[in-house]
RODO-2510 file (C-alpha; in nm, 4 decimals, decimal comma):
residues 59
     n   res          X          Y          Z
     1     m    13,0322    10,5653     3,4373
     2     t    12,9193    10,2414     3,6048
     3     p    13,0037     9,8929     3,4069
     4     a    12,6519     9,8642     3,4981
     5     a    12,5935    10,1930     3,3026
     6     e    12,8329    10,1491     3,0018
     7     q    12,6681     9,8140     2,9549
     8     a    12,3223    10,0317     2,9175
     9     c    12,4815    10,2746     2,6837
    10     r    12,6051    10,0332     2,4950
    11     f    12,2093     9,8524     2,4733
    12     v    12,0383    10,1435     2,3775
    13     q    12,2456    10,2631     2,0954
    14     l    12,2910     9,9113     1,9363
    15     v    11,9171     9,9529     1,9775
    16     a    11,8627    10,2584     1,8255
    17     q    12,0528    10,0967     1,5438
    18     a    11,7750     9,9003     1,4473
    19     q    11,4896     9,8526     1,1844
    20     p    11,2078     9,8177     1,2886
    21     h    10,9652     9,5827     1,1313
    22     p    10,7565     9,7735     0,8990
    23     g    10,4088     9,8085     0,9859
    24     n    10,5015     9,6760     1,3474
    25     a    10,4066     9,9924     1,5437
    26     l    10,5985     9,8810     1,8553
    27     d    10,9198     9,7665     1,7185
    28     e    10,9453    10,1542     1,5551
    29     r    10,8183    10,3081     1,9277
    30     i    11,1510    10,1030     2,0527
    31     v    11,3574    10,2128     1,8282
    32     t    11,2440    10,5666     1,7906
    33     t    11,2858    10,6116     2,2359
    34     a    11,6313    10,4220     2,1976
    35     q    11,7221    10,7089     1,8949
    36     k    11,5772    10,9337     2,0759
    37     i    11,8099    10,8024     2,4390
    38     a    12,1398    10,7876     2,2372
    39     a    12,1089    11,1182     2,1190
    40     e    12,0899    11,2034     2,5171
    41     i    12,4116    10,9977     2,5661
    42     r    12,6141    11,1264     2,3022
    43     r    12,5372    11,5209     2,4360
    44     e    12,6141    11,4081     2,7913
    45     l    12,9112    11,1991     2,6939
    46     f    13,0261    11,4571     2,4573
    47     e    12,8912    11,7534     2,6605
    48     t    12,7040    11,9718     2,3964
    49     s    12,3694    12,0928     2,3575
    50     r    12,1126    11,9576     2,1273
    51     s    12,2502    12,2148     1,8417
    52     d    12,5796    12,0656     1,9010
    53     v    12,6854    12,3876     2,0617
    54     p    12,9668    12,2685     2,3090
    55     l    12,7687    12,3277     2,6722
    56     t    12,9934    12,5595     2,9477
    57     r    12,9163    12,4404     3,3234
    58     k    13,0519    12,6412     3,6197
    59     a    13,1036    12,4219     3,9099
***
């Protein structure tokens, strides 16, 4: 992973941990989207499916 990609992943994970301001739809949407992206990053890094089953990739 490139340094820029690592930095982007850290940023997304940081935003995903944030608490949106109550009633602020934009904040809520940003945090929700960041949480979804962070989940996809974790699945890719640990090579698991959405049900945490290890993926088997054939080259």
